Structure formats: structure tokens, C-alpha cells
N, C-alpha and C positions, 0 to 999 in steps of 0.2 A: 595305553602306554606305548604300544607299537607305533602308533601314529606319531607320537612325540619323538621317537627315535630317528625318523627320517626327515621330518618337516623342518624347513627353515622359517616358515611363517605359519602361525596358527591364528585362525579366525574362529572365535567362539560366537556362533549364532545364537542369540539370546544370553542375557546376563544372568544365568541361573547356575545350577550346580556345575554344569560343564565349565563355565568361566572360573568358578572358584577352584575347580580341580586343576585346570591348565595353568592358572596363575601360580598355584602352589608347586607344580611339578615340571614346568617347562625349563629348559636349559637356559643359562644366562645369555647365550648367543642367539637365542631364538626371539623372534618378534611375535608379540601377542596383541591381537586387536579384538575387542569385545563389541558386539553389536547389540544395543539395548533398544527394545521396541516400546512396549507399554505395560504388559502384564507384570514385568519384573518389579514395577513400582510397588505392587501389592504384596511382595515377598521380602524376606530378609536377606536374600542372596546378594544384592548389590553391596550391602554393608560387610559381607564376609569376604569379598574379593580383595586380594593384596594388590592394590593399584601401583605399588612400587615396581611390580613385575608386569605391568600392562603398558603397552606403548601408546595406545589410543582407545577411547571409547567412542563408538559411532552411534549417533542417535538419528532416528528417522524424522524427527521434528524438533524444532528449537523449543517448543513449549514443554516437550518431554524432558529435554535436557535441563531446562530451568527448574522444573519440578523436582527432578532427581538431585540436582545440586543442593536444593534446599532441604531435601529429606536425608540424603546420605552424604558422607564425607568423601566425595569424588573430586579429585584435583581438576579444576576447570581447565587448566592449560593442556590437559590431555583429552579434552572433549572436542568433538566436531560433529557437524550435521551433514549427512549425506542421505538423500531420499531413496526410496525404493526404485529399482530398475523396472521399467515397463517395456515390454516387447511390443512396440506400437504396430509393427507390420502384421502381427498376429490378429489385430483387431480391425484392420482396414477392410471392411466389407460394405457393399451397398446395402442400404436399409430396405426393408420390405415396405410396400405401400401402406400408408396409414400409420407408420411408426411414430409420427409426430403426436399422435393421441394416446401413446402408450407410455405410461410412467413405469420406471423400474427401480427395484431395490434388490440389492444382493446381500443376503444375510439379515435376519431380524432378531437374532438372539445375541446377547441378553436384552433386558428391557431397555437399556440405554440406547439401543438402535432406533427406538421411537417409531415403531410402525404406526402408532396412533396418530402422529403428526402427518404421516403419509396419507392416512385415511382422511384426515381433516382436509388436506389439500385436494384429494380426489373429489370429495363431496362438493367442495367449492367449485371445482372445475366442471362438475356434472351439471351444475346450475347454469353454466354457460353453453355447454355442448355435451350431448349424450354419448358422444363417441369415445370419451376418455375411459381408459381402464388402467389398472395397476397390476403389474406382474411382479411377483416376489420369487427370487431364486435363492434356495438354501434349505438347510435342514429344518424340518418341523420341530419347534420347541418341544412338543410332546414326545419327540423321539430322542431327546437328549436327556438321559437319566438324571444326571447331577442337577440339571436346570429344573426339570419337572418335579424333582424332590423338594425344591424350595417353595414353600407355601405362597410367598408373595409373588414369585415369578409365575407359578401355576395360575393363580387367581388373575393376574395381569393378562396372560394370554387367553384364558378362558373368556374373560370379558371382551377381549379383542375379537375372538372368533364368534361370540354371540352377537356382537355389533354387526359383523359382516353378514352373518346368515339370517338375521332377523329384520334387516332394513334394506334400503335402496342399493346397498353395495353388494348384495348377494351374488349378482352375476357380473360384477365389475372388478372383482379381485381374483386373480388367478395365481395359484401357488405352483411353482415349477420345482422339480427335485434338484438337489445339489449335483454337481458334476464338473468335469473338466471341459465342458462345452460352453463356457461363458462367452467366448468370442463369437459363437454362432447364436447364442441366445440374445445377444445385444443387437443383432440385426433387426429385431422387432421393437426395440426400445428407442424412443426419441428423446426422453428426458430421464436422467439418472438422479435419484433423490439421495441426499445424505443428511437425514434429519437427526442424526445422533446427538446425544448429550455431550459426548467426548469421543475422540478418536486419536490414534497416534499418527496415522497417515491416510487411512481409508483408501486402500488400493482400488476399491470399486469405483471411486470418483475418477481416478486416472484411467482405468480400463474403459469406463463409460465414455469419457471424453475422447479417448483414442479411437473409439468406434464411431464418433460423430454424434453421440447423444449429448444434449445440453446438460451439464451438471448444475443442479440447484443445491447449494451447500448451506446448511444452517450455520450460524456463527459459533460453532464449537471451537474451543481454545486451539489456536494454531492453524485453523482452516484458512485464514486470510493470508498467512505467510506461505503455506504449502501450495495453495491454489490461488494466487493473487489475481489471476486473470478472470476467474470465473464468477458468476453471479452469486451473491450471498444474501441470505435472508434471516429473519428472526422469527417469523410467524408463518403459519399455513396460508394466511391471506396474502402476504407478500409473495410467497412461493407461487400461489395460483395466479396472481397478477403477472408475474414474470413469465410463467409458462404460457399463459394466454397471449401475452405481448409478443413473445418470440415465435409463436405459431401464426400470428397474424401479420407481423411487420416484415419488411425486407431484411431487418437485422437478424432474424432467425436463421435463414439459409446461410448468410455470411458467417454467422458464429459457428454453425455446425461445420462449415467448410474449413475453418482454421483450427479446430480443436485438437486434431491429431498432431499437427505441427507444434502447437503449444506444449503438449505433453512430451513430444519427441525432443524438443529443445531443452526442456527442463529435466525430464526423467528418462529420456531414451537411452539406448545402449551406449552411444558415443559419449554423452554427457556424464553419465554415472561411472562409466569405465574410466574416464579421464580423472574424475575425482578420486576414485579408488587408487588409480595409478600414482597420483600425487601423494596420497596418504601412505601408500606402501613404500614410497621413496623418502618418506619422512618430511614431505613438504606440505604443511598445513599451518595456517596462521593462527595466532592466539588473539582472541577478541578483546581480552583485558590484560594489561600488563603494566609494570612500572615504566616510567619514561627513562629509559637507559641510553647512554651514549648520545644524548641530545645536546650536549654542551657545545657552544659555538654557533648554534643555529639561531635565527631570528624568529620572533614570536608574534603572531597576530591573534589577539583575543577578540573573538566575534561574539557580540552580545545578541544571541538569538532571541526572537520574540515567540518562539514555539519550540517544542521538543524537536530534536534533530530529525526524527523519523517523519515528521509532518511539516517541517519547515519549508516554505515555498521558495526560499533562496538556496536550498540545499544543492541543486544541480549546478547553480552558478558557482558556489563555493568550491564544489568538487573540481570543476574545471579550472578555476583560479589556482587552487592548491596543486593541480597537476603541472601548471607552468612553473611553480616555485618549489617543486619537490626537492631540489638539490640544496636549498638554503633556508627555507622558512617552514615553520610548523604552525598549524592552525589549531587553536584551542576554542572549541565551540562551547560557549558558556550557556547551558540550558537554563531556562527560567526557574525561579524558586530557590530559596535559601534555607528553608526549614526542613530538615531531614524527615521528621515524622509526618509532616503535612504532604510531602512528596510521596512518601510511602502510602499514605491513606488514599491519596488521589490515584494511585496505581500508575504514576508516570514512569516508574522504574521498579524493577524487581528488588526484593530485599537483598539478594546476593549482590546485584550491581551497586546498590547504594552503599553497602558495606565496603565493597572494593574501592569505590571512589573515595569514601571517607578515609580509607587506609592508604590512599595515594596511588592506587592502580587505576588507570583510566581506560575506558573503552576506546579502542582504536578503530576508526572507520576507514582509514586508508593509510598509505605509507606516511603521510604527514598531517593527518587530521585526527584529533583526539577530542572526545566529549568530556566536558567538565561540569561539575556541580559544586558551587561554593556554599558550604554549610556553616551559616553563622550561628545556628541554634538547632535544637531538636535532635541531636545525635544521642541515641539511647546509650545507657550505661552498658559497658561490656563490649561495645563496638570499638575495634582498633581505629585510631584516627591518626592521620598525618599531623605533624606538629603545627601546620598552618591552619588546618580545619578547626572550626569552632571559634575563630576570632570574631569580634563584633562587627568589623567593617569588611565588606566584600572585597575592597581593594587591598586590604591587608592580606586577606586569604589568597587573592590572585598573585600578589607580589611574592608571598611566601612560596606558593606553588612554583612560580617561575624561577625563583632563586634556588629552591631545592633541587630542581630538575635541570635547569639550564645554566645556573651560576649567577652570581651577583653582577649587576651591570648589564644584563642581557638586554638587547634592543627589543622593546615591546611597543606594538602599535595596536590601538584599539579600532574596532570596526563597529559602527552603530547605525541604527536604522530610523530612530525617532529623536526629536529634540530633547525629550525628558531623559533619554539614555545618555545623550551627550553631556547634559548639564549635571548628571550624577557623577561623572568622571572627575577625578582630581584636576585642579586647574593646570597642573604641570603635565597632564597626560597628553600624549600625541594620539590623534585619532582621525580616521576617515569617516565621513558621514555620507551614506548612500541614501539619496532621496529618491525613492521609487514611487511615492504616492504623495498626494497633497494632504498631509496630516494636520494642517492648520484649519481644515474645513471638515464639516460633516459630510460624509459621502452620499447620504440619502437626500440632503436638502441643499447642500453647498454653503450653509451658514458657517460663519467664522467661529472656530474654537478659540476663545480669548486667551486662555492659558498657553496653548500650543503656539498661538500667534506671537505671544510675548517671548516665549522661550526660543523659537527657531532662529531669529536673527542673531542671538548670542551664539547658538550652536554653529550657525554658518560662519560667523566671524572667527570663532575659536578653532574650527576644523583645520587640520593641515591640508586636507584636500576634500572636495565635495564631488561626488558623482551624481549626475542627474540622469534619469532614465527617459525623459521626454523633453522636447523643445519647449513646450509651455512651462514646465517646471524650471528649466534653465532661465528663461526670459523673466520669470517672476522673481527669482531669488539670487541669481548669479552675481549681482552687483554687490552683495554683502560678503562675498567669499574672497579669500586671497589667492585661491587656486581651485580650479574646477575643470571638469570634463563632462561631455555628453556621451554616455554609453547606454544604448537602449536595452530593453529587455530581450531575452532570448529563449531558447528552447533546448532541452536535452533531446536532440533530434532522434537519437538512436532508440529512445523509449517509445516515441510516438510513431516512428516509421516502422518499427518491428512488426506491428499488427496491421499494417496498411493493406487494404483490399484493392486489388488491381482494378483499374477502370474497366468497366464493361462486364465485370463478374455479376453473378446472379442479382437480378432486380425483382425477383418474385416477392410478392407481399406488399403491404401498405408502406408508403414512404415514411421516413423517420427524420424528425428534426431533433437535434440533441444539444444539450448544454452541459458543461463541466466547470464547476467552481462553486464557491460559497453562494448561498442564497440569502442575502442579507438586505440591508436597507438600500443598497445601491442597485439591486436587482429591480427592474421595473415590473412589479407584480400586476399593476392595473393593465399595462400594455399587454403582457403575456396572457392574462385571463381573457382579454378580448380577442387576441390572435388565435389562441387555442380554441376558443368557442367558435370562431369564424371559419376554422378549417377542420371540420370533423373527419375529413378524408385523410388527414395526416396524423401520425402518432408523434407526440412530444414526450421526450424523456429528459428529466433533469437530475443530474448527478451532483450532489453536494449537500453540505450540512446547512440546515435552515437556521438562521440566526436572527430571530425577531423576538423582541422583548414581549413580556406579558402585556396585554392591553393594546399592542400595536394593531392598528386597523388592517395592516397588510396580512395579518394572520387569517382574517376572514377571506381575503382574496386567495391566499394559499389553499384554504379549505374548499373554496369554490373550484379552483383548478383541479384539486385532487379528486373532486367528485366527477369530473368529466371523464367519459369512457376512453378518450384518446390521450390522456395525460398520465404519466407515471413518474413518481419521485422515488429514487433509489436510496436516498440517504448519502452520507459521506462515503467516498471511495478514495483509495490511495492512488498515487500516480500511475502505477501499472494497470490497475483495474479500470481506471478512467481512460487511459490510452487505448486499452483493448476494446472498451465499449464504443467510444465515439468513432473509431475507425469503421464501425459497421453501419453508420447512419448515412443519410443522403445529404443533409445540409446541417451546419453547426451554427450556433447562435451566440451573440453577445448583446443581450437585451439590458443595457444599463440605463438608469435615469440620466437625463441630460442636465447638468449643472456645472458650475465652474470647477468643482472638485473633480468630477469625472472627465472634464475636457482635458485635464492634465495627465490622464492615465494612458500609459502605453501598455496595454494589457498583455500579460504573459500568455493568456489563452489564445490570443490572435496567432502567435507563432506556433503554439502547440497545435492549434487547428490547422494551420497552413501545412504543417509537417505531415498531416494525413492526406493532403491533396484535395480535400473536400471543399465545396463552396461554403462561404461564410456570410452570414447576414449580421449587421451590427448597427447599434445606435450610433449617431454621429459623435465623434470625439476629435477635438482639434489636434491631439497628439498623433492620430492615425491618419496617414495620407494615402493609404492603398485605395484603389478604385476598382470598379467592375471591369472585367468579369472575375477578378481575383476576390473582390469584396463587394458585396451589396450593402449600401447604407440606407437605412430607413428610420424614419422618426415616428410617424403615426401608425396605428394598427392597420390601416388600409395600405400604407406603403410597405409594411412588413408582410402582409399577405401577398402583395404583388411580388416582392423581392423573393420570398420563399418559393412561390410558384415559378418565378423566373430561374432561380437557381436549380430547381428540380428539372425544368424543361430544357434549359439551354446550356448547361455546363458541359464542357468537352475536355478532351485529353490535353489540349494545349494549355488550357487554364489550369488544369490539375497539375501539370508539370511545372507551370510558372509558380504556383503556390509553394510546391516542394522546394523549388530553387530559392524562393524568398526565405523560406524557413532555414535552409542551409546557410544563407548569408547571415542569419541571425542565430546560429548555433552558439552555445555557450563557449565551446572550445575556441572559436574565432573571436568572439566579443571580449573575452576575459584576457586576451593578450594586452589590451589597453589598461585593464586594471592592474595586471602584473607589472607593467612598466612603471606605473605610479608608485606601487608598493616598493619596488626595488629602489626607486629614486628617494623615497622617504626614509628607508632603512639602509 
């Protein structure tokens, strides 16, 4: 009570009894901020807090926020995510010799920390190199009375200890006592493991990274959002492959060299203090809200072909919206119109779906809102805006626009495929952005008859058509009434953020990297031959494998995966991909050569150029860059020569020239042309 008497601001660390007490007893003039971690979810304290007397609830991870919103009646408009503060300088110490062969874990209790997965990883690594060990820092589970009293926990750890003491791990696992010397203990650790089933933030990952230890993070809920730059895995085999890869390739030293700065930028003193400063001033945005005071603005309805978080045109649209922030709103219509189906697929949380159904839209920027049009499947009891649930999507959209912007609002549609355009009402005004040759099969170049029939109609009806390459324009522009050529670009700030300066550590095996989908347009046969022909180079492919059952290319993928110098990471988001490819030596665009791909102006070319690294590509008519900026190769033999040339002869001048070319193609610059057209149409 004495503290309440003098304080102007109260921060309740943990949403437990302390938060209940302060909410009930604080003065009306005082500010109260509650910080909720993870353990509170398993108590009833959050439901006892009087949130009308709380100014904000701070979560350390968005996944914890979402779970608590669905479990407790917490007002979402008062929620914010601010990560833990990491004293990066405390952990900046030189590593001991041989640290790259030491795996580390900080804390192994309770069971969900999954020491067993760390042991599995260690066993796999020992099959490759006997120097690997695992050091575990923290309390012995047997010394934690409440834990050891639980039969299941006791049996779990007894079996773990028996496994260690009776097999090949006996002298390979070292247990270190708990203590405040973690920053010194980490000097001997080269890889920090986070194999937990679930975590709220897992401070050990941040501290390990700040020390220069490579974090290997299992895909626990929230991990990819809290640590988007770091390698993530699902199995011990994937973990062992990554650890082995980083210890052998040139990518390892470069990754270790940049980890501390990644943590400092995201969770260092300056970053976290700034976020808390804004919060204490009352300045933090609401992620979901009604569309208020939007009348008089013009509306662009973008028919996205993927969820916004993964949509490959996202950066382009963000830049375009920035040019039109004073006059236009962008409604990003995410795919799917069946409420229950979207919930089942996990495309959105139950809380978000309910809010959208009720007319409150996720806000991505000052003038970008995400929309879902629910024609059916809205469960009974869910509040719905009067326009949701109508049978026709365009009735729903018109109702949404009228309800929030007023009747007669200027509405312009933005589509990406011919079938999207033809689904619009004939009276609708729309822009058609042609960024790929969708009338052809990307893998074979064969004509898609239905798309080929639809596209001329879409081109003729469009108020304006944007082409992203000269071949696309030459093939189709005669059918348009208005068109422009605006190439693909890059969110330069994302890819340049992790750039490794020319001349930095070249220790280890050279690495050739790829970032993007691994589908039918990827030349599997070519890459199998190239990877087999260059055992001295490591090849890593970041992307989702999209091959149908029975596709013969699946066998080629399996053959590549079996090669000791090839690693497939699975799908990565933009940040993780940008962070990864900056650490490699040469980047690749190995596409099949056909009429469909000749029309492609690949996004990845400009993303690659933003790193400054040399690029080897299959020939494409839309790409006019030449060596030394870009090496073009067709056959496997030409690819081997080009990769070796890029590794041997790349210099600072070529590196800077690529960066300059990427800057010329940054979305902020290119979308000026898009904005001018939009303004002329509305």
C-alpha cells in the first residue's frame, strides 16, 4: 500500500495476485501496466483482474497474447507485445577454442524442455564427428522437490539419466550448476539448442545468440515470430544437419559474426526501452479496430492470392499504399469465404475471425486493412456485421465499403489472374497486374486453354494493365486500352539489413544458395547434376517443395537430398530467407527454360542483388543483366563453370554494382508509377 501512495505508474510484473491487487487498489489517476509471461495462463488470476483499471497488458510473445485472448476476457485493444530486454554487451566475449563442437542447453526442467531431443541430436552428430559434446546448465531436476514429487516427471528424468550413463553419451554430456555466470559459461558453447515443446520467449536463445552461439530453435509456437532470423527445425535429424552444415561451410562464421547485432536490434536496450517509452506515453497501435472516420477516402480492393503474411506482392503493396496514404485505403481481401473452413485450416485465429465477422478489421498500416468475406460457415452465436453472410462476395464487399466509407465511394479492384478479373461484376473498375505468364504451364510452357481464353477478355475489360516484363508486354499489350511496364522490385531494407561486408570471413566450404518455391519451374534435373558435379561446394535450398504425388521430379529431389553437400531447409519467411542468403557465396536462379519462364522478371533477382552477392541464372528473355553482375548458364557444365567463376573472380566493384541495381528497383521507387495510375483512375 505504501508503494501505491507515491507512484504515478505501476508495473505489475506477472499477471498474478499482484496484478489483481493493484488493479483493485490503485488510484484513478495512476497508470497500471501488467506484464504477462506464460505461467499465468495456467492460473485463474488473469480472469480476476479488473481490466477497466488497467492501461495496458504487455505480452512477451504474440502467441501468448492470442492464447490468453481466447481463454480470458481480456480487452484486445489494451494488449501489446514487447519482448524481453537483452543486455547484449554482457554476452560479447570471445569463444574458447573448439566451441563449435559444444552444444548448450540452459534449463532442462520441466519435461517440456525436451532434453531427450537434444540427446537425439547429439547422437546423430557423434556419428559424424566424435568431438561433439552437450553441456547443460541449470538445476538438477532431482533437486527440485515439487518436480521430483511428480511420478511422471521423476520417471522421465530417471530414464534420461539411465540413457546417458549406460550408453555412448556417458562422457559426452556435462551438467553444469545453475548460477549468474551464464555470460561466461556461453564462451564454451558454439550452438544453443531450444528443443522445447512450448516457450513464451526463451531467454536462453537470445542470450546464446548474443554470445555468438548459433541458435537451433525447434518450431514451438511463436518461435518463428520471436526469432525470425534464426534457423528453425522440427526434428533432431534436421538440427544435426544444420549444425554440421554451419560448422563446415563459410556460412557458419558469418552467421555467428552477426548474431549479436540481430539480438541487439530486436531486443537490445535501445529497442526495448523505446517501445516501453512509447507505451508509457500512451502511444501504441491497435491491431484490430472498426473502420472509423474513413469516409471520403477512396478504396482499392486487392484480391490477394495468398494470406497477407505470405503474399509475395506484400512489399510492393505496402510501398504503393505509402504513396497514397493521404487519400486511399487498401482492403486486402484474403482468400477463402467459408468461416469454418478457414478456422479449420488455421489461416486465422478464432479471435481474429470473430472480429472480422463483426466488422473489426486487422490493420496492417495506416491505410492497409485485411478483409475476409464470409459467404457461409459463420457459427451461431458469432456477432456478424450486417453485410457478412450474404451469398455473393461482391455484395459483401459492397456492404463493407458502404458501411464504412459511405454510399457511392470510389472503388477500384486490383487483380492478378484472368479468372479473378472475370469474376468481377462487368461494371467493376479494375487494374490487372500481369506479373507471370499464367496462360502457360510454368514447368512445360504448354498453353492452359481456359486461361488463354479468359485473359484476352480480362485485358480488354481492365481500366489499366501493369506488365512486369517486356516479353509480357509484347505478347499482350495490343489487347489493352491502357497499360504500363513496371518491373519487379525488392524491399531493399529487408535484404540489405543482413548484408555481410565484402572481404569478411571466408573460412569454410563455399555455399551456393537458393530462395523461393521449389516447384515444376525449378530445374531439378539440372541441379541434381550440378550438385553431384561439385562436391566441394555446399548447396542449400530454402523453399517449399511443391511437387504433386507421382511427379518424377520427386525422385530427383530425393536424390539431391541424399547428397552430403545438399541441404533443404523447407519454407522460410522473408526475414529468415534474407538473413540466410546473405551468408552465402553465390546465389542461384535455376529455372527451366521455356516460353512461360522467358517472360519472368524474377523477384528473387533483385532480392539477390540487394545482398551484393554474385548470381548465376538460367537464361530468361526478360532479364538483360550480364556478367559480372549476373552469370547466365544453360547446361550443367556451364553452371559449374559459372559458379566457379563467381566464387573466384567476384570483386567489390561488381558487388556494389549489384547493390546499386537493386536500389534502382526498390519498391519505393517503382511504385511511384503505380500510384500515378491509381490517382488518375480514381
